[in-house]
C-alpha positions in Angstrom: 0.0 0.0 0.0 1.4 3.4 -0.9 2.2 6.0 1.7 -0.5 8.3 0.2 -3.1 5.5 0.6 -2.0 4.9 4.3 -2.2 8.6 5.0 -5.6 9.1 3.6 -6.9 6.0 5.4 -5.5 7.3 8.7 -6.7 10.9 8.1 -10.2 9.6 7.3 -10.5 8.3 10.8 -9.4 11.6 12.3 -11.7 13.7 10.1 -14.7 11.7 11.2 -13.7 11.9 14.9 -13.9 8.2 15.2 -11.8 6.1 17.5 -8.8 3.8 16.6 -11.2 0.8 16.2 -12.9 2.5 13.2 -9.6 3.2 11.5 -8.3 -0.3 12.3 -11.4 -1.9 10.8 -11.3 0.3 7.8 -7.8 -0.8 7.1 -8.7 -4.5 7.6 -11.5 -4.3 5.1 -9.2 -2.5 2.6 -6.4 -5.0 3.0 -8.8 -7.9 2.7 -10.0 -6.5 -0.7 -6.4 -6.0 -1.8 -5.9 -9.8 -1.2 -8.7 -10.9 -3.4 -12.1 -9.7 -4.7 -14.9 -10.5 -2.3 -18.6 -9.7 -1.5 -19.4 -7.8 1.7 -20.4 -11.0 3.5 -17.2 -12.7 2.5 -15.2 -9.8 3.9 -17.2 -10.2 7.1 -16.2 -13.8 7.5 -12.6 -13.1 6.3 -11.9 -10.2 8.6 -14.3 -10.6 11.5 -15.6 -7.1 11.0 -19.4 -6.9 11.2 -21.1 -6.6 7.8 -23.1 -3.6 9.0 -19.8 -1.7 9.5 -18.4 -3.1 6.2 -21.2 -1.3 4.3 -20.1 2.0 5.7 -16.4 1.3 4.9 -17.3 0.2 1.4 -19.1 3.5 0.8 -16.2 5.4 2.1 -13.6 3.5 0.1 -15.7 3.8 -3.1 -16.0 7.6 -2.6 -12.2 7.8 -2.3 -11.8 5.6 -5.5 -9.8 3.1 -3.5 -12.1 0.2 -4.3 -14.4 -0.7 -7.2 -17.2 -3.0 -8.0 -16.0 -5.5 -10.6 -19.1 -7.6 -11.2 -22.2 -9.2 -9.8 -22.0 -12.8 -8.8 -23.4 -15.4 -6.4 -22.1 -15.0 -2.8 -20.2 -18.1 -1.6 -21.5 -17.6 1.9 -25.2 -16.6 1.6 -25.9 -18.2 -1.9 -27.7 -15.0 -3.0 -27.2 -14.8 -6.8 -26.8 -11.1 -7.4 -24.3 -9.4 -5.1 -21.5 -7.0 -5.8 -17.9 -8.2 -5.8 -15.4 -5.5 -4.7 -11.7 -5.2 -5.1 -9.0 -2.8 -4.0 -6.6 -4.1 -6.6 -6.5 -1.3 -9.2 -5.4 -3.7 -11.9 -8.8 -5.4 -11.6 -10.8 -2.1 -11.8 -13.2 -2.1 -14.7 -12.1 0.0 -17.7 -14.0 3.1 -18.5 -16.1 3.1 -21.6 -15.9 6.9 -21.9 -13.7 8.2 -24.6 -10.8 10.4 -23.7 -11.0 14.0 -24.9 -7.3 14.8 -24.9 
């Protein structure tokens, strides 16, 4: 993880006035998604962070363009057929269909 990424993850916790647990859980979720693409429930099982908190962290990380949704698939935990699969690995981010102007 780059120094800039670490700094923005650390500063996010301070900006929100949250405690160290919030920042630690945010980092665990981010690091898990760096390891391999997963659904929210899979991240829950993998990290031990409650799924309810993971929803908040996912929203935060998407806003910061640190993670992306790569596809919809069946969750290996719940069996639900149409859940988002997330990744923090930028090489797996979907390519933009928008043409570049310059």
